[in-house]
C-alpha positions as CSV (number, residue, x, y, z in Angstrom):
1,M,-38.1,-7.1,-3.4
2,N,-37.0,-4.9,-0.5
3,E,-35.1,-1.7,-1.4
4,S,-31.4,-2.4,-1.2
5,R,-28.7,-0.5,0.7
6,Y,-27.4,0.7,-2.7
7,D,-30.5,2.8,-3.5
8,S,-28.7,5.9,-2.1
9,I,-26.1,5.7,-5.0
10,R,-28.5,5.0,-7.8
11,G,-28.8,7.9,-10.2
12,S,-25.5,9.4,-9.0
13,V,-23.3,7.6,-11.5
14,N,-22.7,8.4,-15.1
15,Y,-22.8,5.0,-16.9
16,S,-21.4,6.4,-20.2
17,E,-19.2,3.3,-20.7
18,V,-20.2,-0.3,-20.6
19,R,-17.4,-2.7,-20.0
20,C,-17.7,-6.2,-21.5
21,V,-16.3,-9.4,-20.0
22,E,-17.1,-13.1,-20.4
23,V,-17.5,-13.6,-16.6
24,A,-18.3,-11.1,-13.9
25,V,-17.6,-12.3,-10.4
26,I,-19.3,-10.4,-7.5
27,G,-17.3,-10.8,-4.3
28,A,-13.6,-11.1,-3.7
29,G,-13.8,-13.7,-0.9
30,I,-11.9,-16.9,-1.4
31,S,-14.6,-18.5,-3.5
32,G,-14.8,-15.5,-5.9
33,L,-11.1,-15.2,-6.2
34,A,-10.7,-19.0,-6.9
35,V,-13.4,-18.7,-9.6
36,A,-11.6,-15.8,-11.2
37,D,-8.2,-17.5,-11.0
38,Q,-9.3,-20.7,-12.6
39,L,-11.3,-19.0,-15.4
40,I,-8.5,-16.6,-16.3
41,R,-6.0,-19.5,-16.4
42,A,-8.5,-21.2,-18.8
43,G,-8.4,-18.1,-21.1
44,L,-11.6,-16.3,-20.2
45,S,-11.9,-12.5,-19.6
46,V,-13.1,-11.9,-16.0
47,C,-13.8,-8.9,-13.7
48,V,-14.1,-9.2,-10.0
49,L,-16.3,-6.6,-8.2
50,E,-15.8,-6.2,-4.5
51,A,-17.7,-3.9,-2.2
52,R,-15.0,-3.7,0.4
53,A,-11.7,-1.9,0.2
54,R,-9.9,-5.3,0.6
55,V,-10.1,-8.8,-0.6
56,G,-10.6,-12.0,1.4
57,G,-14.2,-11.7,2.7
58,R,-14.3,-13.8,5.9
59,L,-10.6,-14.5,5.5
60,L,-9.3,-11.6,7.6
61,G,-6.3,-10.8,9.6
62,S,-2.5,-11.2,9.6
63,P,-0.9,-12.9,11.4
64,F,-4.0,-13.6,13.5
65,D,-7.1,-15.0,11.9
66,L,-10.2,-12.9,12.8
67,G,-12.3,-15.0,10.4
68,A,-11.8,-18.5,9.2
69,S,-8.8,-20.2,10.9
70,W,-8.5,-24.0,10.3
71,F,-8.8,-26.6,7.6
72,W,-9.0,-30.3,8.3
73,P,-7.5,-33.6,7.1
74,G,-9.4,-34.7,4.0
75,E,-10.0,-31.1,2.8
76,H,-7.8,-31.6,-0.3
77,R,-8.8,-28.5,-2.2
78,V,-7.3,-26.2,0.5
79,M,-4.2,-28.3,0.8
80,A,-3.7,-28.3,-2.9
81,L,-4.1,-24.6,-3.1
82,T,-1.6,-23.9,-0.4
83,Q,0.9,-26.2,-2.2
84,R,0.3,-24.5,-5.5
85,L,0.8,-21.1,-4.0
86,A,3.8,-22.2,-1.9
87,I,2.0,-21.1,1.3
88,E,3.3,-22.7,4.6
89,T,0.9,-24.7,6.7
90,F,1.3,-26.2,10.1
91,E,-0.6,-28.4,12.6
92,Q,-2.9,-26.8,15.2
93,Y,-1.2,-27.0,18.6
94,R,-3.0,-29.6,20.7
95,I,-0.4,-30.8,23.2
96,G,-1.3,-30.6,26.9
97,D,-4.4,-30.5,29.1
98,A,-7.7,-28.7,28.5
99,L,-9.6,-26.5,30.9
100,I,-13.3,-26.6,31.9
101,D,-14.7,-23.5,33.4
102,D,-18.1,-23.7,35.0
103,I,-20.0,-22.6,38.1
104,A,-18.3,-25.3,40.2
105,G,-14.9,-23.7,39.4
106,L,-12.0,-24.3,37.1
107,Q,-11.1,-27.9,36.3
108,R,-8.1,-29.3,34.5
109,Y,-9.0,-32.1,32.0
110,P,-6.2,-34.5,31.3
111,G,-5.4,-34.6,27.6
112,N,-7.1,-32.4,25.1
113,P,-10.5,-33.7,24.1
114,I,-11.5,-30.3,22.7
115,D,-9.2,-29.8,19.7
116,V,-9.1,-32.2,16.8
117,P,-6.3,-32.7,14.3
118,S,-6.4,-29.7,12.0
119,Y,-4.1,-27.3,10.0
120,R,-3.5,-23.6,10.1
121,I,-1.9,-21.3,7.5
122,A,1.3,-19.4,8.5
123,G,0.6,-15.7,8.4
124,G,-3.2,-16.3,8.5
125,T,-5.7,-17.6,6.0
126,S,-5.8,-14.2,4.3
127,A,-2.5,-15.3,2.8
128,L,-4.6,-17.4,0.4
129,A,-6.6,-14.4,-0.8
130,A,-3.5,-12.3,-1.1
131,A,-1.7,-14.9,-3.2
132,L,-4.6,-15.4,-5.5
133,T,-5.1,-11.7,-5.9
134,A,-1.4,-11.2,-6.8
135,D,-1.8,-13.6,-9.7
136,L,-4.8,-11.7,-11.2
137,P,-4.0,-9.7,-14.4
138,S,-4.0,-5.9,-13.9
139,G,-7.5,-4.5,-14.2
140,T,-9.3,-7.6,-13.1
141,L,-10.0,-6.6,-9.5
142,H,-12.2,-3.6,-8.7
143,L,-12.4,-2.7,-5.0
144,K,-15.0,-0.4,-3.4
145,Q,-17.4,-1.4,-6.2
146,P,-20.7,-2.6,-4.6
147,V,-23.1,-4.0,-7.1
148,H,-26.6,-2.8,-6.8
149,E,-28.4,-4.4,-9.8
150,I,-28.1,-7.4,-12.2
151,T,-30.6,-7.3,-15.1
152,S,-32.1,-10.1,-17.0
153,E,-29.6,-9.5,-19.8
154,L,-26.7,-9.7,-17.2
155,H,-26.0,-6.0,-17.3
156,I,-24.3,-5.2,-13.9
157,A,-24.5,-1.8,-12.3
158,A,-21.8,-1.2,-9.7
159,R,-20.8,2.0,-7.9
160,E,-18.8,3.5,-10.8
161,H,-19.2,1.4,-13.9
162,R,-21.7,-0.7,-15.7
163,W,-20.6,-4.1,-17.0
164,Q,-22.0,-6.6,-19.5
165,A,-21.2,-10.3,-19.0
166,H,-22.1,-13.6,-20.5
167,H,-21.9,-15.3,-17.0
168,V,-22.3,-13.8,-13.6
169,V,-21.0,-15.4,-10.4
170,I,-22.5,-14.3,-7.1
171,A,-19.8,-15.2,-4.7
172,L,-21.6,-13.7,-1.7
173,P,-23.6,-15.2,1.1
174,P,-27.0,-15.8,-0.6
175,S,-29.0,-13.8,2.0
176,L,-26.7,-10.8,1.5
177,A,-27.1,-11.0,-2.3
178,V,-30.9,-11.0,-2.3
179,N,-30.9,-8.2,0.3
180,A,-28.3,-6.0,-1.3
181,I,-28.7,-6.5,-5.1
182,K,-31.7,-6.0,-7.3
183,L,-31.8,-9.4,-9.0
184,P,-33.4,-10.3,-12.3
185,P,-37.2,-10.8,-11.9
186,E,-37.1,-14.0,-13.8
187,L,-35.3,-15.8,-11.0
188,P,-37.5,-18.5,-9.5
189,E,-39.3,-17.5,-6.4
190,E,-38.1,-20.6,-4.7
191,L,-34.5,-19.6,-5.3
192,T,-34.8,-16.1,-3.9
193,D,-36.8,-17.5,-0.9
194,V,-34.2,-20.1,-0.1
195,A,-31.4,-17.6,-0.5
196,A,-33.1,-15.1,1.8
197,R,-33.4,-17.8,4.5
198,T,-29.9,-19.2,4.2
199,P,-27.8,-18.2,7.3
200,V,-24.5,-16.5,6.9
201,W,-21.7,-18.6,8.2
202,M,-20.1,-16.8,11.1
203,G,-22.9,-14.2,10.8
204,D,-23.6,-14.3,14.5
205,S,-20.1,-14.8,15.7
206,V,-17.6,-12.5,17.4
207,K,-14.1,-13.7,17.3
208,V,-11.6,-12.6,20.0
209,V,-7.8,-12.9,19.8
210,A,-5.6,-12.2,22.8
211,H,-2.0,-11.6,21.7
212,F,0.7,-12.3,24.3
213,K,4.5,-12.0,24.5
214,E,4.9,-15.8,24.8
215,P,2.6,-18.9,24.9
216,F,3.1,-19.2,28.7
217,W,0.2,-21.8,29.0
218,R,2.3,-24.3,27.1
219,R,5.0,-24.3,29.9
220,D,2.1,-25.1,32.3
221,G,1.3,-28.2,30.3
222,L,-1.9,-26.6,28.8
223,A,-3.0,-26.9,25.2
224,G,-4.8,-23.5,25.3
225,A,-8.0,-25.3,24.7
226,A,-10.9,-24.6,27.0
227,I,-14.7,-24.7,27.4
228,S,-16.4,-22.1,29.6
229,R,-19.9,-22.1,30.8
230,R,-19.3,-18.8,32.6
231,G,-18.1,-16.9,29.6
232,P,-18.0,-14.5,27.9
233,L,-15.7,-16.7,25.8
234,A,-17.6,-20.0,25.4
235,E,-14.5,-21.8,24.0
236,L,-10.9,-21.1,23.6
237,H,-8.0,-22.4,21.5
238,D,-4.3,-21.8,20.9
239,M,-3.8,-19.4,18.0
240,S,0.0,-19.1,18.1
241,G,2.0,-19.2,15.0
242,P,4.5,-21.9,14.1
243,G,6.7,-22.7,17.1
244,G,4.6,-20.5,19.3
245,E,5.5,-17.2,17.7
246,P,3.6,-15.0,17.7
247,A,1.7,-16.2,20.7
248,A,-2.1,-15.9,21.1
249,L,-5.3,-17.4,22.4
250,F,-8.6,-17.0,20.7
251,G,-12.2,-17.7,21.4
252,F,-15.8,-16.9,20.4
253,V,-18.5,-14.7,21.9
254,R,-22.1,-14.8,20.7
255,A,-23.0,-11.6,19.0
256,A,-26.1,-11.3,21.2
257,S,-23.8,-11.1,24.3
258,M,-21.9,-8.1,23.1
259,H,-21.9,-4.9,25.2
260,D,-19.7,-2.0,26.0
261,D,-17.7,-3.7,28.8
262,I,-17.1,-7.0,26.9
263,E,-13.3,-6.5,26.6
264,F,-13.0,-6.0,30.3
265,E,-14.9,-9.2,31.0
266,I,-12.8,-11.1,28.5
267,R,-9.6,-10.0,30.2
268,E,-11.0,-11.0,33.6
269,Q,-11.9,-14.4,32.2
270,L,-8.4,-15.0,30.8
271,I,-6.9,-14.2,34.2
272,R,-9.4,-16.5,35.9
273,M,-8.6,-19.4,33.6
274,F,-4.9,-18.9,32.8
275,G,-3.6,-17.0,35.8
276,T,-1.9,-13.7,36.3
277,R,0.4,-14.1,33.3
278,A,-2.8,-13.5,31.2
279,S,-3.3,-10.1,32.7
280,E,-1.2,-8.2,30.3
281,P,-1.9,-9.1,26.7
282,I,-0.1,-7.0,24.1
283,D,-3.5,-6.6,22.5
284,V,-7.1,-7.9,22.4
285,L,-8.6,-8.0,19.0
286,I,-12.4,-8.3,18.6
287,Q,-14.1,-8.9,15.3
288,D,-17.9,-8.8,15.4
289,W,-19.1,-10.4,12.1
290,S,-22.7,-9.6,12.8
291,R,-21.8,-5.9,12.2
292,E,-20.0,-6.4,8.9
293,Q,-22.1,-4.6,6.3
294,W,-20.8,-6.6,3.5
295,T,-21.2,-10.0,5.2
296,V,-24.5,-10.0,7.1
297,P,-27.5,-8.2,5.7
298,P,-30.0,-6.3,7.9
299,G,-32.9,-8.4,9.2
300,T,-31.1,-11.8,8.8
301,Y,-29.2,-11.8,12.0
302,G,-29.6,-15.2,13.8
303,L,-31.1,-17.1,10.9
304,P,-31.3,-20.7,12.3
305,D,-31.9,-22.9,9.4
306,Y,-28.5,-24.3,8.5
307,A,-30.2,-27.1,6.5
308,K,-30.4,-24.5,3.7
309,F,-26.6,-24.8,3.4
310,G,-25.8,-26.6,0.1
311,H,-29.4,-26.6,-1.0
312,S,-30.0,-28.4,-4.3
313,I,-31.3,-25.2,-5.9
314,Y,-27.8,-23.7,-5.7
315,Q,-26.2,-26.6,-7.6
316,Q,-27.6,-25.6,-11.0
317,P,-27.1,-22.1,-12.5
318,A,-30.2,-19.9,-13.2
319,L,-31.1,-17.8,-16.2
320,A,-30.4,-20.5,-18.7
321,G,-27.2,-21.5,-17.1
322,R,-25.7,-18.0,-16.9
323,L,-26.1,-16.9,-13.2
324,H,-24.1,-19.0,-10.7
325,W,-24.0,-19.1,-6.9
326,S,-20.6,-19.6,-5.4
327,S,-20.1,-19.2,-1.6
328,T,-19.3,-21.6,1.1
329,E,-23.0,-21.6,2.1
330,T,-23.9,-23.1,-1.3
331,A,-21.6,-26.1,-1.1
332,P,-23.3,-29.4,-0.3
333,T,-20.1,-30.6,1.4
334,Y,-17.9,-28.7,3.8
335,A,-20.3,-25.8,3.9
336,G,-19.0,-23.1,6.2
337,H,-15.4,-24.1,5.6
338,I,-12.8,-22.7,3.3
339,E,-13.0,-26.1,1.6
340,G,-16.7,-25.5,1.0
341,A,-15.9,-22.1,-0.6
342,L,-13.4,-23.8,-2.9
343,A,-15.9,-26.6,-3.7
344,A,-18.5,-24.1,-4.7
345,A,-15.9,-22.4,-6.9
346,E,-15.0,-25.7,-8.5
347,R,-18.6,-26.4,-9.4
348,T,-19.0,-22.9,-10.8
349,V,-15.9,-23.1,-13.0
350,T,-16.9,-26.5,-14.3
351,S,-20.3,-25.2,-15.3
352,I,-19.0,-22.1,-17.0
353,L,-16.3,-23.9,-18.9
354,G,-18.7,-26.7,-19.9
355,S,-21.1,-24.1,-21.4
356,C,-18.2,-22.5,-23.2
357,V,-17.3,-25.8,-24.8
358,V,-20.9,-26.3,-25.9
359,K,-21.2,-22.8,-27.2
360,N,-18.0,-23.0,-29.2
């Protein structure tokens, strides 16, 4: 096992008190929060330990999504959650023509073959995390508490406290967990090997949002959707809120293409594709997920084997049914989507509550 990034804080904390809970959830992304929410409503005691100073994980940004943005027809878990939490949703704007930008020049493509029917969340997807967090009992969530060790007995060492749990839920990208946490030595070698080689969804993505005073491209009959072979943004979409307010376009840059002048090049591309009205954005927001300490572990940038998503080894808990994997990467369906994160949470909750029934 490689030395984790938490080694620097080991030995610096006085673990005079051990806090006991039935379930400890590591990670306050949407999957971890959904697990905590459902287990607490079922009557179990839960703590949520989050390394960041915020919740949401890869649900980031308000009103503009700098992480996950969409959900799609048929993803009933997301839709049910928004309805339960009374969060407004709206359809992705798709009306108008698309643009194709290549070495032959800029071409207008009639209709919009780029975007597919999908939904967005008013105020950004982070509204889901915020609403679930608001419903947690006081004392459940512990921010800025990176976990550096889980023992065979499910003792958990975090930055400031030690916990004892009957179940532990690792709601982190698997490769981050095996890199950052000293895990029980009894875990099967196959499990830790698969986890180490499972890519982090969005781990090599840079998301760019350009905020404008108005969605001027709509008046030009454009959907805001585009494909570019010249870059640096390889694809673009409309990210405006309901009714076009606030107005924005967003796109993706590969992390390997990042450099000091990338924002200047992005601005030049927007002008080239959308005209002079794109020359004065209110702001250009750039989120490089490859540099997120608590998302992508060192040495795993660019892992290519997406076949590891939803691997069968994640579907059964380890350590006699007490250690569970719950992130979007572990879902056999909708992996990489918010729906996948909620599906993983659903599996985890079913397993824990089932074991409680047997135990009782």
